[in-house]
N, CA, C and O atoms as CSV, one atom per row, in Angstrom:
chain,resi,resn,atom,element,x,y,z
A,1,MET,N,N,116.784,97.606,99.884
A,1,MET,CA,C,115.967,97.799,101.062
A,1,MET,C,C,114.921,97.276,100.375
A,1,MET,O,O,114.845,97.316,99.147
A,2,ALA,N,N,113.979,96.709,101.206
A,2,ALA,CA,C,112.908,95.935,100.754
A,2,ALA,C,C,111.732,96.561,99.341
A,2,ALA,O,O,111.538,97.758,99.129
A,3,GLN,N,N,111.339,95.864,98.850
A,3,GLN,CA,C,110.178,96.482,97.833
A,3,GLN,C,C,109.283,96.736,98.339
A,3,GLN,O,O,109.450,96.284,99.472
A,4,ILE,N,N,108.061,97.331,98.282
A,4,ILE,CA,C,107.016,97.967,98.912
A,4,ILE,C,C,105.811,97.934,97.740
A,4,ILE,O,O,106.118,98.409,96.647
A,5,THR,N,N,104.503,97.415,97.906
A,5,THR,CA,C,103.754,97.512,97.183
A,5,THR,C,C,102.913,98.833,96.799
A,5,THR,O,O,102.615,99.520,97.776
A,6,PHE,N,N,102.465,99.322,95.504
A,6,PHE,CA,C,101.448,99.955,95.656
A,6,PHE,C,C,100.938,100.920,96.634
A,6,PHE,O,O,101.243,102.075,96.928
A,7,ALA,N,N,99.878,99.901,97.130
A,7,ALA,CA,C,99.175,100.005,98.513
A,7,ALA,C,C,100.019,100.170,99.523
A,7,ALA,O,O,99.390,100.394,100.557
A,8,ASP,N,N,101.084,100.159,99.666
A,8,ASP,CA,C,101.685,100.620,101.314
A,8,ASP,C,C,102.149,102.060,100.870
A,8,ASP,O,O,102.111,102.967,101.702
A,9,PHE,N,N,102.733,102.379,99.155
A,9,PHE,CA,C,102.751,103.845,98.953
A,9,PHE,C,C,101.647,104.875,99.086
A,9,PHE,O,O,101.684,106.097,99.235
A,10,GLU,N,N,100.222,103.628,98.944
A,10,GLU,CA,C,99.191,105.082,99.428
A,10,GLU,C,C,98.620,105.066,100.260
A,10,GLU,O,O,97.543,105.660,100.316
A,11,ASN,N,N,99.152,104.329,101.306
A,11,ASN,CA,C,98.974,104.906,102.756
A,11,ASN,C,C,99.711,105.926,103.595
A,11,ASN,O,O,99.212,106.532,104.543
A,12,VAL,N,N,101.188,106.078,103.065
A,12,VAL,CA,C,101.722,107.081,102.865
A,12,VAL,C,C,101.034,108.380,102.657
A,12,VAL,O,O,100.693,108.512,101.481
A,13,ASP,N,N,100.706,109.423,103.453
A,13,ASP,CA,C,99.912,110.155,102.798
A,13,ASP,C,C,101.008,111.814,103.251
A,13,ASP,O,O,101.200,112.379,104.327
A,14,ILE,N,N,101.538,112.131,101.711
A,14,ILE,CA,C,101.925,113.452,101.511
A,14,ILE,C,C,101.503,114.609,100.657
A,14,ILE,O,O,101.388,114.554,99.433
A,15,ARG,N,N,101.255,115.791,101.495
A,15,ARG,CA,C,100.792,116.687,100.854
A,15,ARG,C,C,101.705,117.586,100.681
A,15,ARG,O,O,102.878,117.473,101.035
A,16,VAL,N,N,101.061,118.808,99.960
A,16,VAL,CA,C,101.648,120.135,100.141
A,16,VAL,C,C,101.410,121.073,100.642
A,16,VAL,O,O,100.214,121.365,100.625
A,17,GLY,N,N,102.276,121.962,101.287
A,17,GLY,CA,C,101.876,123.353,102.105
A,17,GLY,C,C,102.419,123.920,102.275
A,17,GLY,O,O,103.608,123.599,102.272
A,18,THR,N,N,101.898,125.721,102.675
A,18,THR,CA,C,102.537,126.479,102.557
A,18,THR,C,C,103.140,127.241,104.001
A,18,THR,O,O,102.359,127.621,104.873
A,19,ILE,N,N,104.414,127.380,104.105
A,19,ILE,CA,C,104.883,127.874,105.351
A,19,ILE,C,C,104.644,129.010,105.469
A,19,ILE,O,O,105.061,129.917,104.749
A,20,VAL,N,N,103.642,129.129,106.790
A,20,VAL,CA,C,102.780,130.523,107.009
A,20,VAL,C,C,103.318,131.270,108.213
A,20,VAL,O,O,102.886,132.368,108.563
A,21,GLY,N,N,104.938,130.164,109.232
A,21,GLY,CA,C,105.037,130.768,110.808
A,21,GLY,C,C,106.739,129.680,110.448
A,21,GLY,O,O,106.886,128.567,109.942
A,22,VAL,N,N,107.812,130.772,111.050
A,22,VAL,CA,C,109.072,130.249,111.244
A,22,VAL,C,C,109.270,130.605,112.765
A,22,VAL,O,O,108.506,131.510,113.098
A,23,GLU,N,N,109.794,130.310,113.427
A,23,GLU,CA,C,110.468,130.602,114.648
A,23,GLU,C,C,111.332,129.618,114.999
A,23,GLU,O,O,111.373,128.409,114.772
A,24,PRO,N,N,112.196,130.584,115.758
A,24,PRO,CA,C,113.235,129.444,116.165
A,24,PRO,C,C,113.322,128.462,116.965
A,24,PRO,O,O,112.224,128.428,117.520
A,25,PHE,N,N,114.082,127.477,117.443
A,25,PHE,CA,C,113.966,126.135,118.148
A,25,PHE,C,C,115.027,126.041,119.090
A,25,PHE,O,O,115.257,124.864,119.370
A,26,PRO,N,N,115.754,126.856,119.680
A,26,PRO,CA,C,116.750,126.618,120.425
A,26,PRO,C,C,116.333,125.452,121.140
A,26,PRO,O,O,117.091,124.528,120.846
A,27,GLU,N,N,115.642,125.175,121.777
A,27,GLU,CA,C,115.773,124.053,122.871
A,27,GLU,C,C,116.113,122.798,122.297
A,27,GLU,O,O,116.278,121.844,123.058
A,28,ALA,N,N,116.280,122.611,120.712
A,28,ALA,CA,C,116.470,121.649,119.792
A,28,ALA,C,C,117.736,120.425,120.491
A,28,ALA,O,O,118.492,120.971,121.295
A,29,ARG,N,N,117.934,119.326,120.325
A,29,ARG,CA,C,119.280,119.140,120.592
A,29,ARG,C,C,120.106,119.475,119.168
A,29,ARG,O,O,121.321,119.659,119.238
A,30,LYS,N,N,119.331,119.559,117.717
A,30,LYS,CA,C,120.311,119.919,116.778
A,30,LYS,C,C,119.935,121.448,116.258
A,30,LYS,O,O,118.731,121.527,116.502
A,31,PRO,N,N,120.194,122.223,115.892
A,31,PRO,CA,C,119.795,123.458,115.381
A,31,PRO,C,C,118.248,123.057,114.453
A,31,PRO,O,O,118.231,122.131,113.642
A,32,ALA,N,N,117.319,123.713,114.675
A,32,ALA,CA,C,116.199,123.748,113.872
A,32,ALA,C,C,115.114,124.665,113.861
A,32,ALA,O,O,115.103,125.258,114.939
A,33,PHE,N,N,114.054,125.097,112.996
A,33,PHE,CA,C,113.061,125.709,113.235
A,33,PHE,C,C,111.792,124.966,113.606
A,33,PHE,O,O,111.532,123.807,113.282
A,34,LYS,N,N,110.995,125.827,114.368
A,34,LYS,CA,C,109.444,125.545,114.554
A,34,LYS,C,C,108.885,126.140,113.068
A,34,LYS,O,O,109.162,127.179,112.469
A,35,LEU,N,N,107.908,124.937,112.718
A,35,LEU,CA,C,106.982,125.454,111.526
A,35,LEU,C,C,105.813,125.427,111.329
A,35,LEU,O,O,105.327,124.299,111.410
A,36,ARG,N,N,104.868,126.543,111.003
A,36,ARG,CA,C,103.507,126.694,111.009
A,36,ARG,C,C,102.856,126.667,109.498
A,36,ARG,O,O,102.531,127.725,108.960
A,37,ILE,N,N,102.686,125.412,108.850
A,37,ILE,CA,C,102.398,125.019,107.473
A,37,ILE,C,C,100.961,124.833,107.594
A,37,ILE,O,O,100.348,124.087,108.357
A,38,ASP,N,N,100.384,125.906,106.416
A,38,ASP,CA,C,99.045,125.705,105.604
A,38,ASP,C,C,99.014,124.348,104.586
A,38,ASP,O,O,99.736,124.078,103.626
A,39,PHE,N,N,97.901,123.617,105.179
A,39,PHE,CA,C,97.800,122.613,104.525
A,39,PHE,C,C,96.306,122.270,103.489
A,39,PHE,O,O,95.734,121.319,102.958
A,40,GLY,N,N,96.199,123.554,103.630
A,40,GLY,CA,C,94.336,124.120,103.127
A,40,GLY,C,C,92.822,123.404,104.152
A,40,GLY,O,O,92.730,122.762,105.199
A,41,PRO,N,N,91.996,123.869,103.302
A,41,PRO,CA,C,90.662,123.804,104.743
A,41,PRO,C,C,90.560,122.383,104.909
A,41,PRO,O,O,90.034,122.184,106.004
A,42,GLN,N,N,90.897,120.991,104.157
A,42,GLN,CA,C,90.833,119.799,104.490
A,42,GLN,C,C,91.879,119.473,105.954
A,42,GLN,O,O,91.522,119.129,107.081
A,43,ILE,N,N,92.912,119.667,105.554
A,43,ILE,CA,C,94.100,119.373,106.628
A,43,ILE,C,C,94.090,120.549,108.112
A,43,ILE,O,O,94.102,120.338,109.324
A,44,GLY,N,N,94.061,121.829,107.267
A,44,GLY,CA,C,94.185,122.826,108.409
A,44,GLY,C,C,95.965,123.101,108.752
A,44,GLY,O,O,96.952,122.609,108.206
A,45,MET,N,N,95.892,123.715,109.453
A,45,MET,CA,C,97.360,124.332,109.883
A,45,MET,C,C,98.252,122.832,110.842
A,45,MET,O,O,97.915,122.115,111.784
A,46,LYS,N,N,98.955,122.889,110.339
A,46,LYS,CA,C,99.920,121.681,111.294
A,46,LYS,C,C,101.141,122.325,111.707
A,46,LYS,O,O,101.436,123.357,111.103
A,47,LYS,N,N,102.137,121.797,112.888
A,47,LYS,CA,C,103.183,122.235,112.875
A,47,LYS,C,C,104.225,120.918,112.696
A,47,LYS,O,O,103.967,119.715,112.731
A,48,SER,N,N,105.710,121.735,112.457
A,48,SER,CA,C,106.811,120.991,112.168
A,48,SER,C,C,107.807,121.187,112.856
A,48,SER,O,O,107.844,122.329,113.314
A,49,SER,N,N,108.803,120.421,113.176
A,49,SER,CA,C,110.131,120.917,113.443
A,49,SER,C,C,111.055,120.287,112.302
A,49,SER,O,O,111.002,119.200,111.727
A,50,ALA,N,N,111.999,121.472,112.179
A,50,ALA,CA,C,112.573,120.996,110.769
A,50,ALA,C,C,114.164,121.359,111.169
A,50,ALA,O,O,114.560,122.473,111.510
A,51,GLN,N,N,114.980,120.144,111.043
A,51,GLN,CA,C,116.432,120.822,111.133
A,51,GLN,C,C,116.994,121.300,109.735
A,51,GLN,O,O,117.574,120.412,109.110
A,52,ILE,N,N,116.932,122.461,109.169
A,52,ILE,CA,C,117.350,123.193,107.735
A,52,ILE,C,C,117.924,124.400,108.004
A,52,ILE,O,O,117.908,125.345,107.215
A,53,THR,N,N,118.547,124.415,109.334
A,53,THR,CA,C,119.210,126.040,109.349
A,53,THR,C,C,120.374,126.016,108.877
A,53,THR,O,O,121.046,126.881,109.442
A,54,LYS,N,N,120.998,125.414,108.063
A,54,LYS,CA,C,122.366,125.244,107.306
A,54,LYS,C,C,122.265,126.008,106.072
A,54,LYS,O,O,123.181,126.690,105.612
A,55,HIS,N,N,120.794,125.824,105.414
A,55,HIS,CA,C,120.848,126.337,103.872
A,55,HIS,C,C,119.872,127.545,104.252
A,55,HIS,O,O,119.879,128.471,103.441
A,56,TYR,N,N,118.930,127.693,105.498
A,56,TYR,CA,C,117.828,128.306,105.295
A,56,TYR,C,C,117.572,129.411,106.410
A,56,TYR,O,O,117.790,129.137,107.590
A,57,VAL,N,N,117.048,130.821,105.975
A,57,VAL,CA,C,116.637,131.424,107.089
A,57,VAL,C,C,115.418,131.820,107.225
A,57,VAL,O,O,114.797,131.809,106.162
A,58,ALA,N,N,114.652,132.276,108.417
A,58,ALA,CA,C,113.332,132.627,108.166
A,58,ALA,C,C,112.586,133.038,107.179
A,58,ALA,O,O,111.626,132.560,106.574
A,59,GLU,N,N,113.283,134.164,107.108
A,59,GLU,CA,C,112.646,135.332,106.197
A,59,GLU,C,C,112.573,134.462,104.783
A,59,GLU,O,O,111.511,134.817,104.270
A,60,GLN,N,N,113.173,133.543,103.966
A,60,GLN,CA,C,113.308,133.039,102.865
A,60,GLN,C,C,112.081,131.370,102.924
A,60,GLN,O,O,111.563,130.757,101.991
A,61,LEU,N,N,112.014,131.136,104.410
A,61,LEU,CA,C,111.293,130.266,104.071
A,61,LEU,C,C,109.474,130.376,104.459
A,61,LEU,O,O,108.583,129.531,104.546
A,62,LEU,N,N,109.521,131.723,104.605
A,62,LEU,CA,C,107.969,131.899,104.543
A,62,LEU,C,C,107.300,132.357,103.238
A,62,LEU,O,O,107.787,133.272,102.573
A,63,GLY,N,N,106.246,131.751,102.900
A,63,GLY,CA,C,105.346,131.602,101.617
A,63,GLY,C,C,105.962,130.741,100.805
A,63,GLY,O,O,105.535,130.578,99.662
A,64,ARG,N,N,107.246,129.942,101.351
A,64,ARG,CA,C,107.392,128.371,100.678
A,64,ARG,C,C,106.736,127.370,100.368
A,64,ARG,O,O,106.857,126.680,101.380
A,65,GLN,N,N,106.100,126.786,99.643
A,65,GLN,CA,C,105.709,125.432,99.508
A,65,GLN,C,C,106.076,124.608,99.954
A,65,GLN,O,O,106.861,124.441,99.020
A,66,VAL,N,N,106.388,123.466,100.857
A,66,VAL,CA,C,107.313,122.119,101.010
A,66,VAL,C,C,106.310,120.814,100.671
A,66,VAL,O,O,105.280,120.973,100.017
A,67,ALA,N,N,106.692,119.618,101.145
A,67,ALA,CA,C,106.173,118.512,100.997
A,67,ALA,C,C,106.114,117.878,102.512
A,67,ALA,O,O,107.213,117.855,103.067
A,68,ALA,N,N,105.318,117.504,103.060
A,68,ALA,CA,C,105.433,116.662,104.608
A,68,ALA,C,C,104.543,115.276,104.511
A,68,ALA,O,O,103.735,115.080,103.604
A,69,VAL,N,N,104.714,114.674,105.197
A,69,VAL,CA,C,103.882,113.448,105.603
A,69,VAL,C,C,102.841,113.924,106.813
A,69,VAL,O,O,103.110,114.160,107.991
A,70,VAL,N,N,101.682,113.979,106.188
A,70,VAL,CA,C,100.381,114.370,107.292
A,70,VAL,C,C,99.914,113.363,107.974
A,70,VAL,O,O,99.258,113.692,108.962
A,71,ASN,N,N,100.045,112.107,107.757
A,71,ASN,CA,C,99.626,111.094,108.330
A,71,ASN,C,C,100.375,110.144,109.982
A,71,ASN,O,O,99.984,109.226,110.704
A,72,PHE,N,N,101.148,110.717,109.946
A,72,PHE,CA,C,102.406,110.054,111.348
A,72,PHE,C,C,101.359,110.349,112.223
A,72,PHE,O,O,100.331,111.000,112.037
A,73,PRO,N,N,101.867,109.652,113.399
A,73,PRO,CA,C,101.111,109.998,114.978
A,73,PRO,C,C,102.320,111.461,115.132
A,73,PRO,O,O,103.434,111.646,114.642
A,74,PRO,N,N,101.388,112.351,116.111
A,74,PRO,CA,C,102.519,113.966,116.327
A,74,PRO,C,C,103.661,112.862,117.761
A,74,PRO,O,O,103.619,111.865,118.482
A,75,ARG,N,N,104.566,114.078,117.337
A,75,ARG,CA,C,106.092,113.301,117.973
A,75,ARG,C,C,106.196,114.773,118.784
A,75,ARG,O,O,106.023,115.966,118.538
A,76,GLN,N,N,106.732,113.608,120.311
A,76,GLN,CA,C,107.075,115.315,121.004
A,76,GLN,C,C,108.371,115.514,120.645
A,76,GLN,O,O,109.135,114.575,120.425
A,77,ILE,N,N,108.694,116.697,120.566
A,77,ILE,CA,C,110.347,117.082,120.184
A,77,ILE,C,C,111.067,118.172,121.436
A,77,ILE,O,O,111.122,119.378,121.199
A,78,GLY,N,N,111.414,117.800,122.302
A,78,GLY,CA,C,111.628,118.717,123.658
A,78,GLY,C,C,110.324,119.065,124.132
A,78,GLY,O,O,109.420,118.247,124.302
A,79,PRO,N,N,110.228,120.554,124.388
A,79,PRO,CA,C,108.743,120.844,124.747
A,79,PRO,C,C,107.731,121.297,123.433
A,79,PRO,O,O,106.620,121.824,123.373
A,80,PHE,N,N,108.689,120.821,122.446
A,80,PHE,CA,C,107.184,120.944,120.813
A,80,PHE,C,C,106.907,119.402,120.804
A,80,PHE,O,O,107.478,118.373,121.165
A,81,MET,N,N,105.275,119.926,119.968
A,81,MET,CA,C,104.682,118.544,119.200
A,81,MET,C,C,104.821,119.018,117.645
A,81,MET,O,O,104.358,119.992,117.050
A,82,SER,N,N,105.647,117.934,117.230
A,82,SER,CA,C,105.500,117.784,115.753
A,82,SER,C,C,104.181,117.408,115.090
A,82,SER,O,O,103.895,116.230,115.303
A,83,GLU,N,N,103.356,118.024,114.399
A,83,GLU,CA,C,102.436,117.024,113.955
A,83,GLU,C,C,102.395,116.268,112.287
A,83,GLU,O,O,101.610,115.471,111.773
A,84,VAL,N,N,103.724,117.004,111.749
A,84,VAL,CA,C,103.810,116.584,110.221
A,84,VAL,C,C,105.333,116.398,110.046
A,84,VAL,O,O,106.182,117.061,110.643
A,85,LEU,N,N,105.551,115.505,109.237
A,85,LEU,CA,C,107.090,115.423,108.927
A,85,LEU,C,C,107.613,116.026,107.375
A,85,LEU,O,O,107.403,115.533,106.267
A,86,THR,N,N,108.220,117.027,107.668
A,86,THR,CA,C,108.934,118.063,106.519
A,86,THR,C,C,109.764,117.298,105.397
A,86,THR,O,O,110.747,116.769,105.915
A,87,LEU,N,N,109.705,117.123,104.348
A,87,LEU,CA,C,110.319,116.670,103.904
A,87,LEU,C,C,111.526,117.169,103.104
A,87,LEU,O,O,111.321,118.255,102.562
A,88,GLY,N,N,112.921,116.550,102.872
A,88,GLY,CA,C,114.028,117.075,102.383
A,88,GLY,C,C,115.241,115.762,101.850
A,88,GLY,O,O,115.205,114.545,102.033
A,89,PHE,N,N,115.792,116.234,101.467
A,89,PHE,CA,C,117.274,115.688,100.887
A,89,PHE,C,C,118.521,116.086,101.319
A,89,PHE,O,O,118.697,117.303,101.387
A,90,PRO,N,N,119.743,115.106,101.733
A,90,PRO,CA,C,120.987,115.705,102.307
A,90,PRO,C,C,121.571,116.177,101.195
A,90,PRO,O,O,121.475,115.689,100.069
A,91,ASP,N,N,122.304,117.326,101.584
A,91,ASP,CA,C,123.432,117.306,100.226
A,91,ASP,C,C,124.607,116.573,100.771
A,91,ASP,O,O,124.357,115.789,101.686
A,92,ALA,N,N,125.688,116.670,100.426
A,92,ALA,CA,C,126.828,115.787,100.375
A,92,ALA,C,C,127.404,116.127,101.800
A,92,ALA,O,O,128.218,115.336,102.276
A,93,GLU,N,N,127.108,117.042,102.386
A,93,GLU,CA,C,127.547,117.456,104.005
A,93,GLU,C,C,126.285,116.930,105.074
A,93,GLU,O,O,126.527,116.780,106.272
A,94,GLY,N,N,125.191,116.724,104.613
A,94,GLY,CA,C,124.461,116.091,105.798
A,94,GLY,C,C,123.362,117.362,105.849
A,94,GLY,O,O,122.399,117.092,106.567
A,95,GLY,N,N,123.316,118.602,105.274
A,95,GLY,CA,C,122.647,119.296,105.551
A,95,GLY,C,C,121.152,119.165,104.594
A,95,GLY,O,O,121.077,118.613,103.496
A,96,VAL,N,N,120.132,119.764,105.266
A,96,VAL,CA,C,118.844,119.231,104.778
A,96,VAL,C,C,118.769,120.185,103.276
A,96,VAL,O,O,119.439,121.218,103.271
A,97,VAL,N,N,118.119,119.903,102.266
A,97,VAL,CA,C,117.550,120.351,100.919
A,97,VAL,C,C,115.895,120.330,101.101
A,97,VAL,O,O,115.403,119.259,101.457
A,98,LEU,N,N,115.158,121.283,100.910
A,98,LEU,CA,C,113.379,120.945,101.137
A,98,LEU,C,C,113.268,120.166,99.815
A,98,LEU,O,O,114.230,119.979,99.070
A,99,ILE,N,N,112.278,119.819,99.631
A,99,ILE,CA,C,111.416,119.581,98.727
A,99,ILE,C,C,110.071,120.081,98.468
A,99,ILE,O,O,109.145,119.985,99.274
A,100,GLY,N,N,109.998,120.609,97.336
A,100,GLY,CA,C,108.298,120.784,97.202
A,100,GLY,C,C,108.676,121.651,95.459
A,100,GLY,O,O,109.648,122.147,94.889
A,101,PRO,N,N,106.710,121.316,95.097
A,101,PRO,CA,C,106.638,121.660,93.786
A,101,PRO,C,C,107.603,122.859,93.248
A,101,PRO,O,O,108.218,123.704,93.897
A,102,ASP,N,N,107.525,122.640,91.810
A,102,ASP,CA,C,108.298,124.297,91.544
A,102,ASP,C,C,107.504,125.039,90.783
A,102,ASP,O,O,108.058,126.006,90.259
A,103,LEU,N,N,106.125,124.850,90.512
A,103,LEU,CA,C,105.381,125.843,90.293
A,103,LEU,C,C,104.245,125.889,91.486
A,103,LEU,O,O,104.124,124.783,92.012
A,104,ASP,N,N,103.379,126.909,92.042
A,104,ASP,CA,C,102.254,127.003,92.776
A,104,ASP,C,C,101.392,126.006,92.563
A,104,ASP,O,O,101.005,125.882,91.401
A,105,VAL,N,N,100.897,125.102,93.533
A,105,VAL,CA,C,99.969,124.167,93.349
A,105,VAL,C,C,98.526,124.185,94.632
A,105,VAL,O,O,99.094,124.864,95.488
A,106,PRO,N,N,97.544,123.971,95.058
A,106,PRO,CA,C,96.797,124.487,95.996
A,106,PRO,C,C,97.575,123.694,97.230
A,106,PRO,O,O,97.877,122.501,97.193
A,107,ASN,N,N,97.797,124.467,98.166
A,107,ASN,CA,C,97.774,123.598,99.867
A,107,ASN,C,C,96.948,122.180,99.712
A,107,ASN,O,O,95.937,122.174,99.009
A,108,GLY,N,N,97.260,121.328,100.181
A,108,GLY,CA,C,96.372,120.217,100.844
A,108,GLY,C,C,97.238,119.181,99.328
A,108,GLY,O,O,97.965,118.199,99.478
A,109,GLY,N,N,96.928,119.675,98.306
A,109,GLY,CA,C,97.401,118.288,97.039
A,109,GLY,C,C,98.031,117.367,97.686
A,109,GLY,O,O,98.950,117.539,98.487
A,110,LYS,N,N,97.258,115.754,97.147
A,110,LYS,CA,C,97.980,115.343,97.722
A,110,LYS,C,C,99.386,114.251,96.481
A,110,LYS,O,O,99.102,113.972,95.316
A,111,LEU,N,N,100.933,113.796,97.228
A,111,LEU,CA,C,101.235,112.972,95.843
A,111,LEU,C,C,101.074,112.054,95.775
A,111,LEU,O,O,100.810,111.196,96.617
A,112,PHE,N,N,101.296,112.022,93.954
A,112,PHE,CA,C,100.601,110.670,93.423
A,112,PHE,C,C,101.774,110.302,92.619
A,112,PHE,O,O,101.767,109.264,91.957
């Protein structure tokens, strides 16, 4: 993989937000949820499609803090417009495991 500069890293705006809404996304090609994430007063509420149904159910996602890239352009996913990329790592079988802070932090905090 090519090396990047610190300036390149600074151009990726990764923020923390709290999941405040979860809906099934039956129209998605792969099983997914529609998420509504609160990124605080500066960024506000954003929507994201996330293929995280292998390890999570809606009830355990509500109130969870997650990391997301907030400065990608919106992306149409079927009938849904995803505004941020919610971040995770693949498990051994490729299922997504979300990443987020291990302690509560203010919504909108920038990763550095």
